[in-house]
C-alpha positions as CSV (number, residue, x, y, z in Angstrom):
1,M,0.0,0.0,0.0
2,S,1.9,3.1,-1.2
3,E,-0.5,5.8,0.0
4,L,-0.5,7.0,3.6
5,I,-4.2,7.9,3.7
6,K,-6.9,5.8,2.2
7,Q,-10.2,7.7,1.7
8,T,-13.1,5.5,0.7
9,L,-16.5,7.2,0.0
10,K,-19.8,5.4,0.0
11,S,-21.0,7.9,-2.4
12,S,-18.3,7.3,-5.0
13,N,-19.1,6.0,-8.5
14,Q,-16.9,2.9,-7.9
15,T,-18.5,-0.1,-9.6
16,D,-16.2,-2.8,-8.1
17,P,-18.6,-5.5,-7.0
18,E,-16.5,-6.3,-3.9
19,L,-16.5,-2.7,-2.8
20,S,-20.2,-2.5,-3.4
21,D,-20.8,-5.5,-1.2
22,L,-18.8,-3.9,1.6
23,F,-20.9,-0.8,1.7
24,D,-24.3,-2.5,1.0
25,D,-26.7,-0.7,3.4
26,D,-29.1,-3.7,3.2
27,T,-26.6,-5.9,5.1
28,E,-26.0,-5.8,8.8
29,D,-22.3,-6.5,9.0
30,A,-19.1,-4.6,9.7
31,G,-18.6,-3.8,6.0
32,S,-21.8,-1.8,5.8
33,L,-20.7,0.3,8.8
34,M,-17.2,1.1,7.7
35,S,-16.1,4.8,8.0
36,A,-15.2,6.9,5.0
37,V,-11.9,8.2,6.3
38,Y,-9.0,6.7,8.2
39,L,-5.2,6.9,8.3
40,V,-2.8,4.1,7.4
41,L,1.0,3.9,7.9
42,E,3.3,1.2,6.6
43,D,5.3,-0.7,9.1
44,N,8.7,0.1,7.5
45,M,8.3,3.8,8.2
46,S,10.2,5.8,10.9
47,V,8.3,8.2,13.1
48,Q,9.8,11.2,11.3
49,S,8.8,9.7,7.9
50,A,5.3,9.1,9.2
51,M,5.0,12.6,10.5
52,D,6.1,14.1,7.2
53,H,3.5,12.0,5.4
54,V,0.8,13.0,7.8
55,R,1.8,16.7,7.5
56,N,1.7,16.6,3.7
57,Q,-1.8,15.1,3.5
58,S,-4.8,17.3,2.9
59,L,-8.0,15.8,4.4
60,G,-9.7,19.1,5.0
61,K,-12.1,19.2,7.9
62,N,-12.1,15.4,8.1
63,I,-8.6,15.4,9.7
64,D,-10.3,16.5,13.0
65,E,-12.2,13.2,13.1
66,I,-9.1,11.1,13.1
67,S,-7.4,10.2,16.4
68,Y,-6.1,6.7,15.7
69,I,-3.7,5.5,13.0
70,L,-3.6,1.9,11.7
71,V,-0.4,0.2,10.6
72,V,-0.1,-2.3,7.8
73,D,2.7,-4.2,6.0
74,S,3.5,-3.9,2.3
75,E,0.7,-6.3,1.4
76,G,-1.9,-4.3,3.4
77,I,-2.1,-6.8,6.2
78,L,-3.0,-5.2,9.5
79,K,-0.1,-5.1,11.9
80,G,-1.1,-2.7,14.7
81,G,-2.1,0.8,15.5
82,L,-1.3,3.9,17.5
83,N,-2.8,7.2,18.7
84,V,-1.9,10.4,16.8
85,S,-0.6,11.8,20.1
86,Q,1.6,8.8,20.6
87,L,3.1,9.5,17.1
88,V,3.8,13.1,18.0
89,I,5.7,12.5,21.2
90,S,7.8,9.6,19.9
91,E,11.5,10.0,18.9
92,P,11.8,10.9,15.2
93,T,14.3,8.1,14.7
94,E,12.2,5.3,16.1
95,M,10.4,2.9,13.8
96,I,6.7,2.8,13.7
97,T,6.8,-0.9,14.7
98,S,8.4,0.0,18.0
99,V,5.8,2.6,19.1
100,M,2.6,1.0,17.8
101,Y,0.4,-1.4,19.6
102,P,0.9,-4.8,17.9
103,D,-2.2,-6.5,19.1
104,I,-5.3,-4.5,18.3
105,I,-8.8,-5.8,18.1
106,S,-10.3,-6.2,14.7
107,V,-13.2,-7.9,13.0
108,S,-13.9,-9.3,9.5
109,V,-16.1,-7.5,7.0
110,D,-18.8,-10.0,7.5
111,T,-19.0,-9.8,11.3
112,D,-22.5,-9.1,12.4
113,Q,-23.1,-5.5,13.5
114,E,-24.4,-6.6,16.9
115,Q,-21.1,-8.4,17.5
116,C,-19.2,-5.3,16.5
117,A,-21.3,-3.2,19.0
118,L,-20.6,-5.8,21.8
119,I,-16.8,-5.7,21.1
120,M,-16.7,-1.9,21.1
121,E,-18.7,-1.7,24.3
122,R,-16.7,-4.4,26.1
123,Y,-13.3,-2.9,25.3
124,N,-14.3,0.8,25.3
125,L,-13.2,1.3,21.7
126,L,-13.7,4.5,19.7
127,T,-12.7,2.8,16.5
128,L,-12.7,-0.9,15.4
129,A,-10.5,-2.1,12.5
130,V,-12.1,-4.2,9.8
131,T,-10.2,-6.7,7.7
132,D,-10.9,-9.3,5.0
133,S,-10.4,-13.0,5.3
134,Y,-6.7,-12.7,4.7
135,G,-6.2,-10.0,7.4
136,R,-5.9,-7.1,5.0
137,L,-7.2,-3.8,6.2
138,E,-10.5,-2.8,4.6
139,G,-11.6,0.1,6.9
140,I,-12.7,1.1,10.3
141,V,-16.0,1.3,12.3
142,K,-16.3,4.4,14.5
143,I,-18.3,4.6,17.7
144,E,-20.6,7.3,16.3
145,D,-21.6,4.9,13.5
146,M,-22.6,2.3,16.1
147,I,-25.1,4.5,18.0
148,D,-28.0,3.4,15.7
149,V,-26.9,-0.2,16.1
150,F,-27.0,0.0,19.9
151,Q,-30.5,1.5,19.7
152,D,-31.8,-0.9,17.1
153,E,-30.5,-4.0,18.9
154,A,-31.9,-2.9,22.3
155,T,-35.3,-2.1,20.7
156,E,-35.4,-5.4,18.9
157,D,-34.8,-7.3,22.1
158,M,-37.4,-5.3,23.9
159,Y,-40.0,-5.9,21.2
160,K,-39.3,-9.6,21.1
161,M,-39.7,-10.0,24.8
162,V,-43.3,-8.7,24.7
163,G,-44.2,-10.4,21.4
164,V,-44.3,-7.2,19.2
165,D,-43.0,-7.2,15.6
166,E,-39.8,-5.1,15.4
167,E,-41.0,-3.5,12.2
168,E,-44.2,-2.1,13.9
169,K,-44.5,1.6,14.6
170,I,-47.0,3.2,16.9
171,L,-48.3,5.4,14.1
172,G,-47.9,2.6,11.5
173,P,-50.7,0.9,9.5
174,F,-53.5,-0.7,11.5
175,L,-53.3,-4.1,9.7
176,T,-49.6,-4.3,10.3
177,S,-50.2,-3.9,14.0
178,V,-52.9,-6.6,14.0
179,K,-50.7,-9.1,12.1
180,G,-47.7,-8.4,14.3
181,R,-49.5,-8.6,17.7
182,F,-52.3,-11.2,17.2
183,P,-50.3,-14.4,17.0
184,W,-48.7,-13.9,20.4
185,L,-51.9,-12.6,21.9
186,F,-53.6,-15.9,20.7
187,I,-50.8,-17.9,22.2
188,N,-51.2,-16.0,25.5
189,L,-54.9,-16.7,25.4
190,I,-54.2,-20.4,25.3
191,T,-51.6,-20.3,28.1
192,A,-53.9,-18.2,30.2
193,G,-56.5,-20.9,29.7
194,L,-54.1,-23.3,31.4
195,A,-54.0,-21.0,34.4
196,A,-57.8,-20.9,34.3
197,V,-57.9,-24.7,34.4
198,V,-55.9,-24.7,37.6
199,I,-58.5,-22.5,39.2
200,I,-61.3,-24.7,38.0
201,V,-59.6,-27.8,39.5
202,F,-59.7,-26.0,42.9
203,E,-63.2,-24.7,42.5
204,S,-64.5,-26.5,45.6
205,T,-61.8,-24.9,47.7
206,L,-62.6,-21.4,46.5
207,T,-66.3,-22.0,47.1
208,K,-65.7,-22.9,50.7
209,V,-63.4,-19.9,51.3
210,I,-64.4,-17.0,49.1
211,A,-61.6,-14.8,50.6
212,L,-59.0,-16.9,48.8
213,T,-60.2,-15.4,45.5
214,A,-59.2,-11.9,46.5
215,F,-55.5,-12.9,46.7
216,L,-55.3,-14.8,43.4
217,P,-54.3,-11.7,41.4
218,V,-51.9,-10.7,44.2
219,I,-50.0,-14.0,44.1
220,A,-49.9,-14.1,40.3
221,G,-49.1,-10.4,39.8
222,Q,-46.1,-10.4,42.1
223,G,-44.8,-13.6,40.5
224,G,-45.1,-12.0,37.0
225,I,-43.3,-8.9,38.0
226,V,-40.4,-10.8,39.6
227,G,-40.1,-13.1,36.7
228,T,-40.0,-10.2,34.2
229,Q,-37.4,-8.3,36.2
230,T,-35.1,-11.3,36.2
231,L,-35.8,-12.1,32.6
232,T,-35.0,-8.5,31.5
233,L,-31.7,-8.6,33.3
234,M,-30.8,-12.0,31.9
235,V,-31.7,-11.1,28.3
236,R,-29.7,-7.9,28.5
237,S,-26.7,-9.6,30.1
238,M,-26.8,-12.4,27.5
239,A,-26.9,-9.9,24.7
240,L,-23.8,-8.1,26.1
241,E,-22.2,-11.5,26.7
242,E,-21.7,-10.6,30.4
243,I,-22.5,-14.1,31.5
244,S,-21.5,-17.6,30.4
245,H,-22.7,-21.1,30.8
246,E,-20.5,-21.5,33.9
247,D,-22.5,-18.8,35.6
248,T,-25.8,-20.7,35.4
249,K,-25.7,-22.3,38.9
250,K,-24.7,-19.1,40.6
251,L,-27.5,-17.2,38.8
252,L,-30.1,-19.8,39.8
253,I,-29.0,-19.8,43.4
254,K,-29.0,-16.0,43.5
255,E,-32.5,-15.5,42.0
256,L,-33.9,-18.3,44.1
257,S,-32.6,-16.6,47.2
258,L,-33.9,-13.2,46.0
259,G,-37.3,-14.8,45.4
260,L,-37.4,-16.2,48.9
261,V,-36.4,-13.0,50.5
262,H,-38.8,-10.8,48.5
263,G,-41.5,-13.5,48.9
264,F,-41.0,-13.5,52.7
265,A,-41.2,-9.7,52.9
266,L,-44.2,-9.3,50.6
267,G,-45.9,-12.4,52.0
268,L,-45.6,-11.1,55.5
269,I,-47.3,-7.8,54.5
270,A,-50.1,-9.6,52.5
271,G,-50.5,-12.1,55.4
272,I,-50.9,-9.3,57.9
273,V,-53.5,-7.6,55.7
274,A,-55.4,-10.9,55.4
275,Y,-55.3,-11.5,59.1
276,F,-56.8,-8.1,60.0
277,W,-59.5,-8.7,57.3
278,Q,-60.4,-12.3,58.1
279,E,-58.8,-12.9,61.5
280,N,-57.6,-16.3,60.4
281,I,-53.9,-17.1,61.0
282,Y,-54.0,-20.1,58.7
283,L,-55.2,-18.1,55.7
284,S,-52.3,-15.6,56.4
285,L,-49.8,-18.4,56.5
286,V,-51.1,-19.9,53.2
287,I,-50.7,-16.5,51.6
288,G,-47.3,-15.9,53.0
289,F,-45.8,-19.2,52.0
290,S,-47.5,-19.1,48.6
291,M,-45.9,-15.7,47.9
292,M,-42.5,-17.1,48.9
293,G,-42.9,-20.2,46.7
294,N,-44.2,-18.3,43.6
295,L,-41.5,-15.6,43.7
296,A,-38.8,-18.2,44.1
297,V,-40.1,-20.1,41.0
298,A,-40.5,-16.8,39.2
299,G,-36.8,-15.9,39.8
300,V,-35.6,-19.3,38.6
301,S,-37.9,-19.2,35.6
302,G,-36.5,-15.8,34.6
303,V,-33.0,-17.4,34.6
304,A,-33.8,-20.8,33.1
305,L,-36.0,-19.7,30.2
306,P,-33.5,-17.6,28.2
307,I,-30.8,-20.2,28.9
308,F,-33.1,-22.9,27.5
309,L,-34.0,-20.8,24.4
310,R,-30.3,-20.2,23.7
311,A,-29.6,-23.9,24.1
312,M,-32.3,-24.5,21.5
313,K,-30.6,-22.0,19.1
314,L,-33.4,-19.5,19.6
315,D,-33.3,-15.9,20.5
316,P,-33.5,-15.6,24.4
317,A,-35.7,-12.5,24.0
318,L,-38.3,-14.4,21.9
319,S,-41.5,-13.5,23.7
320,S,-40.0,-14.6,27.0
321,A,-42.1,-12.3,29.1
322,V,-45.3,-14.0,27.9
323,V,-44.0,-17.4,28.8
324,V,-42.6,-16.4,32.2
325,T,-45.9,-14.7,33.2
326,T,-47.8,-17.9,32.2
327,V,-45.4,-20.1,34.3
328,T,-45.7,-17.8,37.4
329,D,-49.5,-17.7,37.0
330,I,-49.9,-21.5,36.8
331,V,-47.3,-22.3,39.5
332,G,-48.6,-19.5,41.8
333,F,-52.2,-20.8,41.6
334,L,-51.1,-24.4,42.2
335,I,-49.0,-23.5,45.3
336,Y,-51.6,-21.1,46.7
337,L,-54.7,-23.2,46.1
338,G,-52.9,-26.5,46.8
339,M,-51.8,-25.3,50.2
340,A,-55.3,-23.9,50.9
341,T,-56.8,-27.2,50.1
342,L,-54.5,-29.1,52.5
343,V,-55.5,-26.9,55.4
344,I,-59.0,-26.0,54.3
345,N,-60.5,-27.4,57.5
346,L,-58.4,-25.0,59.5
347,I,-59.3,-22.0,57.4
348,I,-63.0,-22.5,57.4
């Protein structure tokens, strides 16, 4: 590579099919995000020679955007990089190879944009080098070009969790909203029916103690909230690759413990309310223990479901909130009404 500065414009009239593929806006890879301007030095240059070349280049206003310089060999293979400030303070007689960072993080042109975003966030990078399959430098991705990617990926995960099509807009076409939302609403109707079956099974218990009915939404609602909280943290952490398979046991124990602690506190409050209302200690105990059990299950479900979906090669965010809510409803009703049935003679 004979030139010091390589300026590649997306708006150029270049018809090279390989170049067109790199800047194809329809793709979601590193090639489509590459910046138009970056500095390149050859590894056989001295600091003085590099400074002279930089000084002689005319990049106009774009020079202010450049803070990092990449280093390649004579065949264009990426060898390292250095800051502009580092170049300025180095001894003129030193070789570029002695002042550069030899091991810099790079990605290939076909690396998914979400993976690029994760790498830049994890290592606090302002620029990310992009190479071809042979390690030849193709361009860079700048942090400002990743802002939309961060937003899009976060929005996509959020939409998937609640069963909304990522293409839907709040002011978009009515039929598009119907088509995007109805399938998951229908699935939720079926799963909610399973929870209703549990209530029907314990109909005789509810008939004997009508007061039990008042706490059904309390038990289910608290479980749904805890499950969704855990699920949200899990999906986000998995997307950022902050957790691995080795963390599964620790996560399960932590969320189980949190569920028991929160369940004890909330169950105690609900139990006290029930006691002052019905003056029945056994009803209060059933409510308290049911709250603890359901919140413990909710925490475990919030961890286990996204891990299971990933193991099945599915997106962990895929309508997970709908499933977790269903699990906590069914399990919560089973624990609550099951315990009430066991001590029904003491409650009446």
